[in-house]
Every structure is written in C-alpha cells, then in structure tokens.
C-alpha positions in Angstrom: 80.0 94.0 97.8 82.7 91.4 97.7 85.7 91.1 100.0 88.3 88.3 100.1 91.7 87.1 99.1 93.6 85.3 96.3 95.4 82.0 96.7 97.9 80.7 94.2 97.3 76.9 94.0 99.7 74.3 92.6 100.4 74.8 88.9 100.2 78.6 89.4 96.5 78.5 89.3 94.9 81.4 91.2 91.6 81.3 93.0 89.7 84.0 94.9 87.8 83.1 98.0 85.4 85.9 98.8 82.4 86.8 100.9 79.0 87.1 99.2 76.9 89.6 101.2 73.1 89.2 101.2 70.6 91.0 103.5 70.3 88.1 105.8 73.5 86.0 105.4 77.2 86.1 104.6 78.7 83.1 102.8 82.1 82.4 101.3 82.4 81.6 97.6 85.2 80.9 95.1 85.9 82.4 91.7 88.6 81.2 89.2 89.9 82.6 85.9 87.7 81.9 82.9 90.8 81.3 80.9 94.0 80.3 82.8 96.1 80.9 79.7 95.1 84.6 79.6 98.2 86.5 80.9 96.0 89.3 82.3 93.3 87.0 83.8 90.6 89.6 82.8 87.6 87.3 83.2 86.6 85.3 86.2 83.8 82.9 86.9 82.3 81.5 90.1 82.5 77.8 90.6 79.2 75.7 90.5 79.9 74.3 94.0 79.3 77.7 95.6 78.8 78.6 98.4 81.7 76.6 99.7 81.6 77.9 103.3 78.3 78.8 105.1 77.9 79.9 108.7 76.8 77.1 111.1 74.2 77.6 113.7 76.6 79.0 116.4 77.9 81.7 114.0 76.3 85.1 113.6 75.3 84.9 109.9 75.8 88.7 109.4 79.3 88.7 111.0 81.1 86.1 109.0 83.3 87.5 106.3 86.7 88.4 104.7 88.4 85.0 104.1 92.2 85.2 104.0 94.6 83.7 101.5 94.6 80.0 102.1 97.7 78.1 103.1 98.7 74.4 103.0 100.8 72.5 105.5 102.9 69.3 105.1 99.7 67.2 105.7 98.5 68.4 102.3 95.5 70.0 103.8 94.4 73.6 103.0 93.5 76.1 105.8 91.7 79.4 105.6 90.4 81.7 108.3 87.3 83.9 108.3 86.6 86.8 110.6 83.7 86.7 113.0 82.5 87.6 116.5 80.5 85.9 119.3 79.5 87.5 122.6 82.0 90.3 122.1 84.8 87.9 121.4 86.5 88.5 118.0 87.8 85.5 116.3 89.5 84.0 113.3 87.4 80.9 112.5 89.5 78.1 111.0 88.4 75.9 108.1 90.2 72.9 106.4 89.9 71.4 102.9 91.6 68.6 101.0 90.6 69.8 97.6 90.0 73.5 98.0 86.3 73.0 97.3 84.8 71.2 100.3 85.6 73.1 103.5 85.0 71.9 107.1 85.0 74.1 110.2 87.6 73.1 112.8 86.1 72.9 116.3 88.2 75.7 117.6 89.3 79.1 116.1 92.8 79.8 115.0 92.8 82.5 117.7 90.2 84.6 119.5 90.2 87.4 122.1 87.6 88.8 124.4 86.4 92.4 124.2 87.8 92.8 120.7 84.7 93.3 118.6 84.1 91.9 115.1 87.3 91.0 113.2 87.2 92.2 109.6 89.9 91.6 107.0 92.0 89.2 109.0 95.3 88.0 107.7 97.8 85.4 108.9 101.3 85.0 107.5 104.9 83.9 108.5 107.9 86.2 108.8 111.4 84.8 108.3 114.6 86.3 109.6 117.1 85.0 107.1 115.5 84.5 103.7 112.5 85.4 101.6 110.4 82.2 102.0 106.7 82.5 102.6 105.8 78.9 103.1 104.0 77.9 106.3 106.2 75.6 108.3 105.7 75.6 112.0 109.0 73.9 112.8 111.4 76.3 111.1 111.6 79.0 113.9 109.6 81.6 112.0 107.4 84.1 113.7 103.8 84.6 112.6 101.6 87.7 112.3 97.9 87.7 112.9 96.3 90.9 111.8 92.6 92.1 112.0 90.6 95.3 111.5 88.2 96.0 114.4 84.8 96.9 113.0 83.7 99.2 115.8 86.6 101.7 115.7 88.1 100.8 112.3 91.5 100.3 113.8 94.0 97.8 112.4 95.6 95.6 115.0 98.2 92.8 114.9 99.9 90.3 117.1 103.2 88.5 116.7 103.6 84.9 117.9 104.1 81.3 116.8 102.0 78.7 115.0 101.3 75.5 117.0 101.0 73.0 114.1 99.9 70.1 116.4 96.9 72.1 117.7 96.4 74.3 114.7 96.4 77.5 116.7 98.2 80.8 116.8 100.0 81.4 120.1 100.7 85.1 120.6 103.8 86.5 122.2 101.6 89.5 123.3 98.1 90.8 122.8 97.0 92.9 119.8 98.9 96.1 119.1 97.3 99.0 117.3 99.2 100.2 114.2 99.0 103.7 115.5 101.4 102.7 118.3 104.2 103.2 115.8 103.4 106.9 115.6 105.1 109.5 117.7 105.9 113.2 117.8 102.8 114.5 115.9 103.1 117.7 113.9 99.9 119.3 112.5 99.1 122.2 110.2 95.5 123.5 110.0 93.8 125.6 107.3 97.2 126.5 105.7 96.8 128.3 102.4 99.7 127.6 100.0 99.9 130.2 97.3 101.1 129.5 93.8 104.8 129.0 93.5 105.3 128.3 97.2 107.1 125.6 99.1 107.0 125.1 102.9 109.0 122.7 105.0 107.3 120.5 107.6 109.7 120.6 110.5 110.3 118.6 113.7 109.6 115.2 112.2 111.8 112.2 111.2 111.2 112.7 107.5 113.0 109.5 106.5 110.4 107.4 108.4 107.0 109.1 108.7 103.3 108.9 108.3 101.7 111.9 106.5 98.0 112.6 106.1 96.7 115.5 104.1 93.2 116.8 103.4 92.7 119.6 100.8 89.5 121.4 100.3 88.2 123.6 97.4 85.5 126.2 97.1 85.8 127.1 93.4 87.4 125.1 90.5 85.8 126.8 87.6 89.1 127.6 85.9 90.4 124.1 85.9 92.2 123.2 82.7 90.7 121.1 80.0 91.4 117.4 80.1 93.0 116.1 76.9 91.4 113.1 75.2 94.7 111.3 74.6 95.2 111.0 78.4 92.1 108.8 78.8 93.1 105.5 80.3 96.7 106.6 80.3 97.5 108.4 83.6 101.2 107.8 83.2 101.2 109.8 79.9 99.2 112.5 81.6 101.8 112.7 84.4 104.7 112.8 82.0 103.1 115.6 80.0 102.1 117.6 83.2 105.2 117.4 85.4 106.3 119.6 88.2 107.6 122.3 85.8 104.4 122.7 83.9 102.3 125.1 85.9 98.5 124.7 85.7 95.5 126.5 87.2 95.2 123.8 89.9 98.4 121.9 90.3 100.8 120.4 90.5 100.5 120.6 94.3 101.4 118.0 97.0 104.5 116.8 98.8 108.2 116.6 98.2 109.3 113.4 100.1 112.8 112.2 101.0 114.0 115.6 99.8 117.5 117.0 100.4 117.9 120.5 101.9 118.9 122.0 98.6 116.3 119.9 96.6 119.0 118.1 94.6 116.9 115.0 95.5 113.2 114.5 96.1 110.3 112.2 95.3 107.2 114.2 94.4 103.7 113.0 95.1 101.1 115.5 93.8 97.7 116.2 92.2 96.5 118.1 89.2 92.8 118.9 88.6 91.3 119.0 85.1 87.8 119.5 83.7 86.1 117.2 81.2 82.5 116.5 80.2 80.9 118.5 83.1 83.0 116.9 85.8 86.5 117.2 87.3 89.2 114.7 86.6 91.8 114.2 89.4 95.3 113.1 88.3 97.6 111.7 91.0 101.3 111.3 90.2 104.3 109.8 92.0 107.5 111.1 90.4 110.8 109.5 91.1 112.8 111.2 88.3 114.6 113.4 90.9 114.7 110.9 93.7 118.4 110.2 93.6 121.7 111.6 92.2 122.7 108.0 91.6 122.2 107.3 87.9 121.8 103.5 88.3 118.3 103.1 89.9 115.2 103.2 87.8 113.4 106.5 88.2 109.8 106.1 87.0 106.9 108.5 87.0 103.7 106.7 87.9 100.2 108.0 87.6 96.5 107.2 88.5 93.2 108.9 88.0 90.9 109.2 91.0 87.1 109.1 90.9 86.6 111.9 93.5 84.5 115.0 93.5 87.0 117.5 95.0 84.4 120.2 95.7 82.3 117.9 98.0 84.8 115.4 99.3 88.1 117.3 99.1 91.3 115.5 98.2 92.7 113.1 100.8 96.3 111.8 100.6 98.2 109.5 102.9 101.9 108.8 102.5 103.9 106.2 104.4 107.6 106.8 104.2 110.1 104.2 105.3 113.6 105.1 104.1 113.5 103.9 100.5 109.8 103.0 100.3 107.1 105.5 99.6 103.5 104.3 99.7 100.9 106.8 98.5 97.2 106.5 99.0 95.0 109.0 97.2 91.3 109.5 97.8 91.2 107.2 100.9 92.7 104.4 98.9 91.0 105.0 95.5 94.5 105.3 94.0 97.5 103.6 95.4 101.1 104.0 94.2 104.1 102.3 95.8 107.6 103.4 94.8 111.2 102.3 95.8 113.7 105.2 95.7 117.4 105.3 96.5 118.5 108.8 97.6 122.2 109.5 98.3 121.8 112.8 100.2 118.2 112.7 101.6 118.8 109.9 104.0 118.2 109.5 107.7 118.5 112.9 109.5 119.3 114.6 106.2 115.9 113.9 104.7 113.3 116.6 104.6 109.5 116.9 103.9 108.0 119.8 102.0 104.5 121.0 101.0 104.5 122.7 97.6 102.1 124.3 95.1 103.4 125.0 91.6 99.9 125.9 90.3 98.5 129.4 89.6 95.7 129.2 92.2 96.2 129.1 96.0 95.5 125.7 97.6 94.0 125.3 101.1 95.5 122.5 103.0 92.7 122.1 105.6 94.7 119.5 107.5 98.2 118.2 107.3 99.1 115.8 110.1 102.5 114.0 110.3 104.0 111.6 112.7 107.5 110.3 113.1 107.4 106.5 113.1 108.8 104.1 115.7 110.6 101.0 114.6 108.2 98.0 114.5 108.8 95.3 117.0 111.4 92.8 115.8 110.3 89.2 115.4 
C-alpha cells in the first residue's frame, strides 16, 4: 500500500513522494513520470536513489508515513513533513532538501502535540485573504493550516496559525479542532423504506450548507437490469442514458440537493444497480442538468462506477453541500464527484433536501444522517 502526495517542481515537473510499507519498516520514496511529454502521465517510475527518507533511530519505524506536498521557501530549500508519533506525542517531522533527492531531518518537528496519537495524512498549506496565491511566504500575513488524521479514532483535525520562517515552525492560534465541530442540529432517519416513485423531504436542516451521510442495504437484487457493454469504461454515457426519468428495477434512487420547493431546480446525486457477468455493477451519477434556471452556467452530468458488493456492504453515500459546491463520496470514497452549481431559487433558506426513489423496487435507507453546518473559523 502506498500513500503520499504530489509536488509540482520547477518546469511543471511533477513528483510523487510516497510511503513504502514493509512488515518492519516504513520509508519514503519518490516516483516521477516515465515520459514527461505524455499529457496523461500514465506511466511512472521510481527513482534509483530510493529510499530518500528513512526513519532515524529515535523514530518508530512503523509509525512514519504519509509525506505531504513539498514546499520551497525563498532560501531555495525544499521542505516536506512526515507524520509520526513518539511517547503519545503526535508530530509532523520536518525534512529539508536542496535538490529534492537528498533529504535531511531537521532537529525539531514542524509542530507536535501531546496526547494526540499517531498523525496520519498530515497536510500544511497557506490561506490568503485577498487573492488566489498558494506560495509559502511567511512574511505576507497569510494564515496557515496544519491538518492531520488521528490514527486511533480516525478523526480529522486541523489547526490555524502562522508559519515562523526563522525557526521553521508552525505556531498555532489554538489547538486542534475536530472537523465534526462544524456539525450542528443533527437529523436522522432509520430503516426508512422508500417505495418506487416516492420523494420525501428531509426537514429541519440548513439544506444550503449541510453534511449528509446515507447507508442503503439490500436483501435481494435478482431482478437488476442488464448492464450494456457500450457503457464499459464510460460511466458518463451510462448516466446520460439512464437519467432520472428512466425508471429501472433498482434506481435511480438517491438525493435531490439544493432543490427548490417546487423542484424547478435541483442537483440529483443517485445510484443505479445493474447486473453483468455474475456480479452487480453500481453506477453513481451527479446530475446538474436541472441545477439552475439560469441558462448561462454549464450543467453537466457526471458519472462513476463503484467496485462495491451492495448485498454484503450496502451502498454508502456522503454529500457535503456548501451553497454552490456539492461534493459526493460514494462507497466510502471509492467514487468522488465534485460539482459547482448556481441555483437561482434554491438558495439559503429556500434550499431543500429530498430523498427519492424513481425505481420500481422499494429501497431501504438503513441510515440517513444529516447535519446543518456551522461556518468555519475565519483566518
């Protein structure tokens, strides 16, 4: 298993710094495109100098992973952090390099915190108030975000602060904050059976800014429709030919997001289930074709296939809604679709959220949990 991040080096040359996991050791390696002129960068090769970062004696060799995107400062030196833990103190270990190949550990971490467990998948980046720059410059008044995933409870946490360039350290304005602190006013539906042709509103939430989690379970899918061969490797075509108005045995079913009360506007995120070669094929669609009465914005229908066994795993869906942004995660992240929509009616308090099933068979929503979302702390 590999985990890491991509850095775009001068000359628009990407490189992936990733963790190589072995039974007794975790080390950091680098891969680069085999052919930089390939516009799709389909083939990558590891460099001969690997491993480029190995754990020194004081580092737990099995808790040393997930390097971030590297950054470079005015001193022309690259930096990267790697997650670790020591004596129940989570930390972002800091490394420097002049050539992106030879990395040296700095004698202090970028930041650490007691009683915070192993830090996985750390990230560190600037946030600017007035423009879209993303360069690291400690003297421009930007705020910085340090994010980590705590291995023990699998919670993502973040802290906002400043970057002390002289000492190469992150200085937090406050301690870590759990992402779930943005959630409020939970609404939950359990074991709700949605019959074919039904639509139900999820009330008492701020539908224009919400976090929605859905789990759907199935006991029998023997009547699932046949998967057409021309859809293979083309989920967008499959979504276009199996829209909301085409009723199937199992689907379309899902959510109508940023919907107006009269359904003049809505963004649909939904599933359809097919059968092909002794297994089920799950199609996930994000349909913006009815997202706005405004004729100017692009309104695309996106699709993705999910490698999920719905009878044993069920279908999981999480949707993050932030006014004009809809992020959909199917199968616990096996399919991810992000859309930008521009409703004219379904905005702020006039936005609604609906659960629907346009298929023939009833669908059991084993769990539907929604939260209204607080505003994130301003930098």
